Each structure stands twice: as structure tokens, then as C-alpha cells.
N, C-alpha and C positions, 0 to 999 in steps of 0.2 A: 504495499500499500503507498502511496506517496503521504512522503510528509507533509506536502503543501496543504495534501483535500484529507477528509476524516471521510466519508465515506468515500466506500471505490464500491462496484456492482461487478464480477467478472463474469460473462457471458461465453457462451459453447454451442459451437454445432448452429451458428447465425448464420441464414439467408441474407447475401449481403442485399441488396434490392429490398427487402424489406426494409431491414434493421435501415439503411438510410433514408427510407420514406418515413420509419418512423425518429429519426433525428433530427429530421426537418421538419416535423410533428411540433419541436420540442422550444418551448417559452426561452431559456436559456441559453447557454453556454453548455454543450456533451466534451467532454475530452477524454480519447484515448490514452492512455498511459503505455509509454513504450517498455521494454526491458531497461531501458539505460537509464527510466526514471521521465522523461518528458513527457509533456502535454502537448497533443495536438488536440483543436478546435474541430471538431466535424462539422460546426454549423459552416468551417470553410470550405469549399470546395476541393481547394488545395491541398490542405491537410488530407481530403478523405484519402486523396489517390498516394499521396506519398506516404498515410501511415497504413492502410488497406493495402497494399501492393504487397507489401510482405507478410500480409496474415493470409491473405487467402488461398487457401488450397482444398482446388475444385471446386471454386464456384462460390463457397461458403468458407464462414471466418470460425473456426479451429477453439481460438481462445482470446479473448481479450480481456481487458479489464477497463473499467469504465466509470468517469465521475462526470460528477453533474453538477451546474451551481444551485438549480434548483430542485427543490423539493419534489416535486409534481413531476416533471420529468422523471427522473428516477426510479420516480414508481412507473409509471408508462414504460421505461426502457427496461423493468425487473420484470412485468406483466409479459413485456415481448418476449423475454429469454424464457419464461413457462412456457405460451402457449405458441410460440413462434411469427406468431400476426402482428399488424398494428390492431392496435385496440382501437373497441368501436367508443364511438364521440357520442 
């Protein structure tokens, strides 16, 4: 866990397209925590490309650590991690 962010979420076997749909729905910043401890803001399309290309294997994300500024976003991504699809609005 990053020392700068208290709450992180470990996500496993994530569909990349659906994941970014949920990230786009988030109100605040969503960070991908790299193995080196760097934080990439996934609201930035450039950071999405940089961060995800190293994690993708066969069209899905095997394991990733995510942190959110907004508690509702964290809850939304947690539900996505459990059910594998965008939450119903």
C-alpha cells in the first residue's frame, strides 16, 4: 500500500474496456499504483496507456492496485471488481 494513500483496492481479472468505462464514470481521481509506488491518474488517457500496457495479458488486467480520492468512486470500483460490470445507475 502506498504511504500517501490510506485506502487502496486490489483488483483481479479485470476486463479493460469495462474497467475504463467505470473509471470514466468516477467523480474524483482514480490512481493506479505501480510496483515502484508511482501513482498514475487514470482519468488521464495518456496515463491509461502508459500504466495499463504493462499490466495487460490476454485482454484483461490480472492484478492491479487502485486508489481513489472519492469514497463513492472507491465503492463503485469495489462493486465492479466483485461483479465484473459497470454498476447500474
